C-alpha positions as CSV (number, residue, x, y, z in Angstrom):
1,V,9.2,-24.2,13.1
2,G,12.9,-24.9,14.1
3,L,14.2,-24.3,17.2
4,R,17.5,-23.0,18.7
5,D,17.8,-25.8,20.4
6,G,18.1,-28.0,17.0
7,S,14.8,-29.3,16.8
8,V,11.9,-28.9,14.8
9,T,8.1,-29.0,15.0
10,V,5.8,-29.6,12.4
11,F,2.2,-28.3,12.8
12,D,-1.0,-29.4,10.6
13,V,-2.5,-25.7,8.6
14,Q,-6.1,-27.2,9.4
15,S,-5.7,-28.3,12.5
16,R,-3.2,-25.7,14.0
17,A,-2.1,-28.9,15.9
18,Q,1.0,-30.4,16.3
19,V,2.2,-33.5,14.1
20,G,4.0,-36.3,15.6
21,G,6.9,-35.1,18.6
22,Q,9.6,-33.2,18.3
23,L,12.5,-34.0,15.7
24,K,15.5,-33.9,17.2
25,T,18.7,-33.3,15.7
26,D,22.7,-32.2,16.7
27,I,23.0,-29.3,14.0
28,G,23.0,-26.8,16.2
29,G,20.4,-24.0,16.6
30,I,17.8,-23.5,13.2
31,E,18.8,-21.3,11.0
32,D,16.8,-21.9,7.8
33,L,14.4,-25.0,6.8
34,V,12.1,-25.3,4.1
35,F,9.2,-28.2,2.8
36,A,9.4,-29.5,-0.9
37,P,6.4,-28.9,-2.8
38,D,4.8,-32.0,-2.5
39,D,5.7,-31.8,1.0
40,G,8.0,-35.1,0.8
41,F,10.6,-34.1,2.6
42,L,12.1,-31.6,5.0
43,V,15.3,-29.6,4.6
44,A,17.3,-27.9,7.3
45,V,19.9,-25.5,8.3
46,G,21.9,-25.1,11.8
47,N,24.5,-22.8,13.0
48,S,26.7,-25.9,13.2
49,G,27.3,-25.6,9.6
50,R,25.2,-28.9,8.2
51,L,22.7,-29.8,5.8
52,V,20.4,-32.3,6.8
53,L,17.0,-34.0,5.4
54,W,13.7,-35.3,6.5
55,Q,12.1,-37.9,4.4
56,N,8.4,-37.2,5.0
57,S,6.3,-40.8,5.0
58,D,2.8,-41.0,5.6
59,G,2.6,-37.5,7.5
60,F,5.8,-38.1,9.2
61,L,9.0,-37.6,9.1
62,G,11.6,-40.1,10.1
63,H,15.5,-39.2,11.4
64,P,17.5,-36.9,9.6
65,R,19.7,-37.4,7.0
66,E,22.9,-35.6,6.9
67,I,23.6,-34.4,3.4
68,G,26.8,-32.2,3.6
69,S,28.7,-29.4,5.8
70,T,30.8,-26.6,6.1
71,E,33.2,-25.3,8.7
72,D,30.8,-22.2,9.4
73,I,27.0,-21.5,9.6
74,L,24.5,-22.1,6.9
75,W,21.6,-19.0,7.0
76,S,19.8,-19.9,4.0
77,V,18.3,-22.9,2.0
78,A,16.5,-23.3,-0.8
79,L,15.3,-26.0,-2.8
80,Q,16.0,-26.2,-7.1
81,P,11.8,-26.4,-8.6
82,G,11.7,-29.5,-10.5
83,G,15.0,-30.6,-10.1
84,S,17.5,-32.2,-7.2
85,S,19.9,-29.8,-6.4
86,I,19.6,-27.6,-2.9
87,V,21.2,-24.3,-2.6
88,T,23.2,-22.8,0.5
89,A,24.4,-19.8,1.4
90,G,26.4,-19.6,4.5
91,E,28.7,-17.7,6.6
92,D,31.8,-18.7,5.0
93,G,31.2,-16.9,2.1
94,A,30.5,-19.2,0.0
95,I,26.8,-20.2,-2.2
96,R,27.1,-24.0,-2.9
97,L,24.6,-26.5,-4.8
98,W,24.4,-29.6,-3.0
99,N,22.6,-32.8,-4.8
100,L,20.0,-34.4,-3.0
101,Y,21.2,-38.4,-3.7
102,G,25.0,-36.9,-2.4
103,G,28.0,-37.0,-5.2
104,V,31.3,-36.0,-5.6
105,D,30.1,-32.5,-6.5
106,S,27.8,-32.3,-3.9
107,G,28.4,-29.3,-2.1
108,S,30.6,-27.2,-4.1
109,P,30.8,-23.6,-4.4
110,L,29.1,-22.0,-7.0
111,F,30.4,-18.8,-5.8
112,D,33.1,-17.9,-3.4
113,R,34.2,-14.6,-1.8
114,R,35.5,-13.2,1.3
115,G,33.1,-12.4,3.5
116,D,29.5,-13.7,4.3
117,F,26.2,-14.1,2.3
118,T,22.6,-14.6,4.6
119,S,20.2,-15.7,2.2
120,V,19.8,-17.5,-1.2
121,A,16.9,-17.9,-3.9
122,F,15.6,-20.3,-6.7
123,H,14.6,-19.0,-9.4
124,P,11.2,-20.9,-10.5
125,S,12.7,-22.2,-13.5
126,G,15.3,-23.6,-11.2
127,D,18.4,-22.5,-13.8
128,A,19.3,-19.5,-11.9
129,V,20.2,-18.8,-8.0
130,I,20.2,-15.3,-5.9
131,G,22.2,-14.4,-3.2
132,A,22.5,-11.4,-0.5
133,T,25.5,-10.9,1.9
134,G,25.3,-9.3,5.0
135,S,27.0,-5.7,3.7
136,G,23.8,-5.8,1.5
137,E,25.3,-6.7,-1.7
138,L,22.8,-8.9,-4.0
139,F,24.0,-11.2,-7.2
140,G,22.8,-13.4,-9.5
141,W,24.3,-16.7,-11.1
142,V,23.3,-19.4,-13.9
143,T,22.9,-22.9,-12.4
144,P,25.2,-24.8,-12.7
145,S,27.4,-23.0,-14.3
146,G,28.0,-20.5,-12.0
147,E,27.9,-17.6,-14.9
148,P,27.3,-14.6,-12.7
149,I,24.3,-13.0,-14.2
150,F,24.2,-9.4,-12.4
151,G,25.8,-8.1,-9.2
152,P,27.7,-6.6,-6.9
153,M,24.4,-4.3,-6.6
154,T,24.5,-2.5,-4.0
155,E,21.9,0.5,-4.0
156,A,18.8,-1.4,-2.3
157,H,20.8,-2.0,1.2
158,S,23.0,-0.9,3.7
159,S,23.4,-4.7,6.1
160,D,22.1,-8.0,6.3
161,V,19.8,-9.2,3.5
162,W,18.1,-11.5,5.6
163,Q,15.5,-12.7,3.0
164,L,15.3,-13.4,-0.8
165,E,11.9,-14.3,-2.3
166,F,10.8,-14.6,-6.8
167,S,7.3,-13.9,-7.2
168,P,5.8,-17.0,-8.7
169,D,6.4,-15.6,-12.6
170,G,10.6,-14.9,-12.0
171,Q,10.5,-11.4,-13.2
172,F,10.9,-9.8,-10.1
173,F,12.2,-10.9,-6.8
174,A,12.2,-8.8,-3.1
175,T,14.8,-8.2,-0.7
176,V,14.1,-7.7,3.4
177,S,17.2,-6.6,5.1
178,S,17.9,-5.6,8.9
179,D,18.7,-2.2,8.0
180,G,14.2,-1.8,8.3
181,T,14.0,-1.9,3.9
182,S,12.6,-4.2,1.6
183,A,12.9,-3.9,-1.8
184,L,11.5,-5.3,-5.3
185,H,14.1,-5.7,-8.4
186,A,13.6,-6.7,-11.3
187,F,15.1,-10.1,-12.9
188,P,17.8,-10.9,-15.0
189,E,18.8,-7.4,-14.4
190,G,18.7,-7.3,-10.3
191,A,18.0,-3.8,-10.9
192,L,15.8,-1.8,-7.8
193,Q,12.4,-1.2,-9.4
194,V,11.3,0.4,-6.1
195,D,11.4,0.0,-2.3
196,A,8.5,-1.9,-1.0
197,F,6.4,-0.5,1.8
198,S,7.0,2.3,4.1
199,T,10.6,2.5,5.4
200,E,8.8,3.3,8.9
201,L,7.4,0.2,9.3
202,S,10.1,-2.0,9.1
203,I,9.2,-5.4,7.2
204,G,11.1,-8.0,8.7
205,A,9.4,-10.5,6.6
206,V,7.5,-11.3,3.4
207,S,6.1,-13.3,0.3
208,F,4.3,-13.1,-3.1
209,S,0.4,-14.2,-3.3
210,G,-0.2,-16.6,-5.5
211,N,-1.2,-14.3,-8.5
212,G,2.1,-12.2,-8.1
213,R,0.5,-9.4,-7.8
214,T,1.0,-8.4,-4.3
215,L,3.7,-8.5,-1.4
216,I,2.5,-9.7,2.0
217,G,4.7,-8.3,4.3
218,G,5.0,-8.9,8.3
219,G,6.2,-5.5,10.3
220,E,7.4,-4.8,13.0
221,D,3.9,-3.7,14.5
222,G,3.1,-7.0,14.6
223,R,0.4,-6.9,11.7
224,L,0.2,-8.4,7.9
225,H,0.3,-5.6,5.2
226,V,-0.5,-6.1,1.4
227,W,1.6,-4.3,-0.8
228,S,0.2,-3.8,-4.6
229,L,3.3,-4.3,-7.3
230,E,1.1,-2.5,-9.5
231,D,0.3,0.7,-7.9
232,H,3.5,0.5,-5.3
233,E,1.4,1.4,-2.4
234,T,-0.1,-0.4,0.8
235,L,-3.5,-2.1,-0.4
236,A,-4.6,-3.5,3.0
237,V,-3.1,-3.7,6.8
238,S,-4.4,-6.7,9.2
239,G,-5.3,-6.1,12.8
240,P,-2.0,-6.7,15.3
241,G,-1.4,-10.6,15.5
242,H,1.7,-10.4,17.5
243,V,3.2,-8.4,20.2
244,G,6.3,-7.0,18.8
245,A,7.9,-7.7,15.1
246,I,6.9,-10.5,12.6
247,S,10.2,-11.8,11.9
248,E,8.7,-14.7,9.7
249,L,6.0,-15.3,7.2
250,A,4.9,-18.0,4.6
251,V,2.0,-18.3,2.3
252,R,0.1,-21.1,1.8
253,S,0.1,-22.6,-2.0
254,D,-3.3,-21.8,-2.1
255,S,-2.8,-17.9,-1.4
256,E,-5.5,-18.2,1.6
257,T,-3.5,-19.1,4.4
258,V,-0.6,-17.3,5.9
259,V,1.5,-18.3,8.9
260,T,4.0,-16.1,11.1
261,L,6.2,-16.6,13.7
262,G,6.8,-13.1,15.9
263,A,8.9,-11.8,18.4
264,D,7.2,-13.1,20.7
265,Q,7.5,-16.5,20.1
266,H,3.7,-16.7,19.1
267,L,2.9,-18.5,15.9
268,R,-0.1,-17.2,14.1
269,F,-2.7,-18.5,11.6
270,W,-4.6,-15.6,8.8
271,R,-7.0,-16.0,6.4
272,L,-6.4,-13.8,3.4
273,N,-9.9,-14.4,2.0
274,F,-11.6,-13.4,4.7
275,A,-13.1,-10.1,4.0
276,P,-16.0,-8.5,6.2
277,P,-17.4,-5.5,5.1
278,L,-16.9,-2.0,6.3
279,A,-18.2,-1.0,9.6
280,E,-21.9,0.5,9.5
281,E,-23.4,2.5,12.4
282,F,-26.8,2.6,13.1
283,V,-28.5,5.6,15.3
284,V,-30.4,4.6,18.4
285,P,-32.5,8.1,18.4
286,S,-33.0,9.5,22.3
287,A,-31.9,6.1,23.9
288,K,-29.2,3.9,25.2
289,A,-28.7,0.7,23.0
290,K,-29.0,-2.3,25.4
291,G,-29.9,-6.1,23.9
292,L,-28.2,-6.7,20.4
293,A,-28.5,-9.6,17.7
294,V,-27.8,-10.5,14.2
295,S,-28.9,-13.0,11.3
296,A,-27.5,-13.5,8.4
297,Q,-29.8,-10.6,7.2
298,L,-31.1,-8.5,10.1
299,I,-29.9,-6.4,12.6
300,A,-31.7,-5.8,15.8
301,F,-31.8,-4.1,19.1
302,G,-33.2,-3.2,21.8
303,D,-32.8,0.6,24.2
304,D,-33.0,1.9,27.3
305,A,-36.4,3.2,26.3
306,G,-38.3,-0.2,25.3
307,N,-37.9,0.2,22.0
308,V,-36.6,-2.9,19.8
309,E,-35.7,-2.0,15.9
310,V,-35.1,-4.4,13.2
311,W,-33.0,-3.4,10.2
312,D,-31.8,-5.2,7.1
313,W,-28.4,-4.4,7.1
314,K,-27.7,-5.6,3.5
315,A,-30.1,-3.3,1.8
316,E,-28.8,-0.2,0.2
317,N,-30.6,2.2,2.3
318,P,-31.8,0.1,5.2
319,T,-34.9,1.6,7.1
320,P,-35.9,-0.3,10.4
321,V,-38.9,-2.0,11.3
322,S,-39.8,-1.0,14.9
323,Q,-41.3,-2.6,18.2
324,S,-42.1,-0.5,21.3
325,T,-42.5,-2.0,25.3
326,D,-43.5,-0.4,28.1
327,N,-40.6,-1.5,29.6
328,Q,-36.0,-1.7,28.8
329,V,-35.4,-4.1,26.6
330,W,-32.0,-6.1,27.8
331,A,-32.1,-9.3,25.3
332,V,-32.9,-9.6,21.9
333,A,-32.7,-13.2,19.8
334,L,-33.2,-13.6,15.7
335,Y,-33.6,-16.9,13.9
336,E,-31.0,-17.7,11.9
337,D,-33.3,-17.7,8.7
338,S,-34.1,-14.0,10.0
339,T,-37.9,-14.4,10.1
340,Q,-38.4,-14.3,13.7
341,L,-37.7,-12.4,16.4
342,A,-37.5,-13.1,20.3
343,F,-36.9,-10.0,22.7
344,G,-36.7,-9.9,26.3
345,S,-37.4,-6.7,28.9
346,R,-36.0,-5.6,32.5
347,N,-39.6,-6.5,33.6
348,G,-39.3,-10.3,32.8
349,Q,-41.4,-10.4,30.0
350,L,-40.3,-12.0,27.1
351,R,-41.9,-11.0,23.7
352,F,-41.8,-13.2,19.9
353,G,-43.6,-13.7,16.5
354,D,-42.8,-12.8,13.3
355,V,-40.4,-10.2,12.2
356,G,-42.8,-7.2,10.2
357,G,-44.0,-3.4,11.1
358,N,-47.5,-5.2,11.6
359,A,-46.4,-8.6,13.5
360,V,-48.5,-9.1,16.7
361,L,-45.9,-10.5,18.8
362,Q,-47.1,-12.8,21.9
363,S,-46.1,-11.9,25.4
364,I,-45.8,-14.4,28.3
365,P,-44.4,-13.0,31.9
366,A,-41.2,-15.7,31.9
367,S,-39.4,-14.4,34.7
368,E,-39.8,-12.9,37.8
369,N,-36.6,-11.1,37.7
370,S,-35.3,-9.2,34.4
371,I,-34.3,-11.4,31.4
372,W,-30.6,-10.9,30.2
373,S,-30.1,-13.5,27.4
374,V,-32.7,-14.9,25.1
375,M,-31.5,-17.4,22.1
376,F,-33.4,-19.6,19.4
377,R,-33.0,-23.3,19.4
């Protein structure tokens, strides 16, 4: 995570804990940063126009090494897949190619214009680059020659394009703009295929899933939105994770974990492979539900009429197994293998035994007071 004071904080995805102390730089506020695919190094650009690299040694990043600098803000940086080049987009209107190991041509413009460039991305093949501007224009070039592939393309956006993202197979790329729109484009044509997501969502960041079939967007509502490339429709929407908009988003290579940064300055970790079943409603006839317990197979609840019902919630047409008492049931527990049931009543009676319609439950006076909680150990 890059901060406005020029420092970088690294977190472990598994433990969610910070790794080491903050990495200090003098490159100004961090505008963009990216890890190498093998985590061998980290590069960052700042609003001072400098590009720096940290080498990863045993999970810890040492002191930054400057690769080069420009006279104005560097907004975006990308690494060449399988290569030794870095590409940057800057306020000075240049898309520049840099070499990890320096050299006389390192930092030379691939393309120069009057105006700015706000974002840049390498094609997965490593032999092409796309760039975007503050007025919404899109360009593409062959690397390292700088031969034009397309552009300027102007039909998708009307203001700053802050993100460019290629699909894993390189056939498409996605764009996100400050005008509140996001879009899907064909490569190498550069042509607009379709607007992605609803414009009402004002998507602030996107990333492709690992299989390239969906686009994951972070909305101004603080939620993740999953959009189908095939059907051009939203497949799923998460619950809110941020107060306010999502401004940055990254998908882990296994496509199971998403990390987002919000306007609330919180970092959130999301799981994409966890899909709980839709909620089912269980009606308690003529009574008010009190105690509740869930196991891997069953759900049980007591009510204020003295009844306990046990449902097999995995069954296609579940029917309850009932137990009745002479007092309100305020606490219920199920053993983890779903074979044992226990419940406590308002009058202090504890009952337990096998789950089943003909089961005989043992009863003991466990307390002089009402039983509020029951659990198996």
